[in-house]
C-alpha positions in Angstrom: 0.2 0.4 0.3 1.5 3.3 -1.3 1.8 5.7 1.6 -0.6 9.3 0.7 1.9 12.2 0.3 1.1 14.1 4.1 1.6 11.0 5.5 4.6 10.4 4.0 6.4 14.4 4.8 5.2 13.3 8.1 7.6 10.6 9.1 10.3 11.9 6.9 9.8 14.9 9.7 9.8 12.1 12.1 12.9 10.2 10.4 14.9 13.8 10.6 14.1 14.1 14.3 15.0 10.7 14.8 18.2 10.6 13.8 19.9 13.9 15.0 20.6 14.2 19.1 19.0 17.9 19.4 16.3 19.6 18.4 15.3 21.6 14.2 14.1 24.2 14.7 11.0 25.1 11.6 13.2 27.3 10.0 15.6 23.3 9.2 13.0 21.2 8.2 11.6 23.4 5.7 14.7 24.0 4.1 14.8 20.0 3.7 11.7 20.6 1.6 12.3 23.6 -0.4 15.3 23.0 -0.9 14.8 19.2 -2.4 12.0 21.0 -3.6 9.3 18.2 -2.2 6.7 20.2 -1.3 5.8 23.7 -0.3 6.4 25.7 2.6 2.0 25.2 4.3 2.3 21.6 3.0 5.2 21.3 5.4 3.7 23.7 8.4 0.1 21.6 7.7 2.7 18.5 8.4 4.1 19.9 11.6 1.1 20.6 13.2 -1.1 17.5 12.4 2.0 16.3 14.7 1.9 18.2 17.7 -1.5 17.7 17.5 -1.4 13.7 17.5 1.2 14.0 20.1 3.5 12.5 18.0 5.7 16.0 18.3 6.6 19.0 20.5 7.7 23.0 20.2 10.3 25.0 22.6 9.9 27.5 22.0 12.0 30.7 22.2 11.7 34.1 21.2 9.0 33.2 18.5 11.8 30.3 17.4 10.6 26.3 17.3 13.2 24.1 18.1 11.2 20.7 17.7 11.8 16.2 19.4 10.0 13.4 19.1 7.8 12.5 21.6 8.9 9.0 22.9 5.1 7.9 21.8 6.4 9.3 17.9 9.9 7.9 18.3 7.6 4.3 18.7 5.4 5.4 15.8 7.7 6.1 13.9 9.6 3.1 14.4 6.6 1.0 13.3 6.5 2.6 9.6 9.5 4.0 9.0 10.6 1.5 6.4 7.4 2.5 4.2 10.0 5.8 3.1 11.5 5.3 0.1 14.8 4.3 0.1 15.7 7.2 -2.4 14.1 10.3 0.2 15.4 8.5 2.5 19.4 9.3 1.2 17.5 13.0 0.5 17.1 13.5 4.1 19.9 11.9 6.0 22.4 13.8 2.4 20.8 17.1 3.7 21.6 16.6 7.8 25.2 15.1 7.3 25.8 17.4 5.1 24.6 20.3 7.4 24.6 18.6 10.7 27.6 21.2 11.8 25.5 23.8 11.6 21.7 21.9 12.4 23.1 21.5 15.2 25.2 24.9 15.8 21.6 26.7 16.1 20.0 24.7 18.0 23.0 24.8 20.2 23.1 28.5 20.8 19.1 30.3 22.4 18.8 32.5 24.2 15.8 34.6 25.2 15.0 37.1 27.9 12.2 38.1 30.0 10.7 40.7 31.8 12.2 40.4 35.3 9.2 41.9 39.0 12.2 44.6 38.9 11.0 45.8 35.3 14.9 45.4 33.4 15.0 42.4 31.5 16.8 39.5 32.3 18.5 37.7 29.4 18.9 34.1 29.1 22.4 33.0 26.7 23.7 29.5 26.3 25.1 27.2 24.3 25.0 23.6 24.0 26.6 20.1 22.5 25.9 17.1 22.7 23.4 17.7 25.7 26.1 19.9 27.9 25.7 23.5 28.8 29.3 24.3 28.0 27.6 28.3 29.0 25.2 29.8 30.4 24.7 33.8 31.1 22.6 35.8 32.4 22.4 39.6 31.6 20.0 42.0 32.9 19.1 44.7 31.1 17.2 48.3 30.9 15.4 47.4 28.1 13.3 45.3 26.1 14.7 46.1 23.2 18.8 46.3 24.0 17.5 42.2 25.3 16.1 41.8 22.0 19.6 42.8 20.2 21.6 40.2 22.6 19.4 37.7 21.9 19.8 38.2 18.3 23.8 38.6 18.7 23.6 35.8 20.3 23.2 33.6 18.5 24.8 34.6 16.0 27.1 31.4 15.8 31.0 33.6 15.7 29.2 36.2 18.4 29.1 33.3 21.1 31.4 31.4 20.2 33.5 34.5 20.5 32.7 34.9 24.0 33.1 31.7 25.0 36.4 32.1 23.7 37.4 34.4 25.3 36.1 34.1 29.2 37.6 30.7 28.5 41.2 32.1 28.5 40.1 35.2 31.3 39.7 32.3 33.9 42.3 29.8 32.4 45.1 32.4 33.5 
């Protein structure tokens, strides 16, 4: 029995999330589908939403970015149906993940967010994770929301967080 395209897209997303050891963002998942011309943006979003509604994946949302993870139920269902994905599509998925692994991991591992503290100031929370461990975590207080947002954007620029991390390590180990 052949899969309908909507089910195939869901299995493809689940395959991606099952193959990596870190969450993928909406943009990263969508990039694969658009880059390989499997479907359009709206079909990918529909598949993601239906996977969330079915409790197969969940989203961790930070500063308007969704980071997707497989649920345990999603992982179990994927094991049962993973053989339904055609081999040429698996090859495309795996090639994308291998080719972009470093960038995908760094994007998912470098996160920041901010919140308003009880004193009215904003606390910017910056973090770099690698292989499930936190390499660095900073909380910085700032007087306004615009500056907090700018700090988050600058932290998430991969080279900035790496430079800051290296600077701190170098100075703490002198």
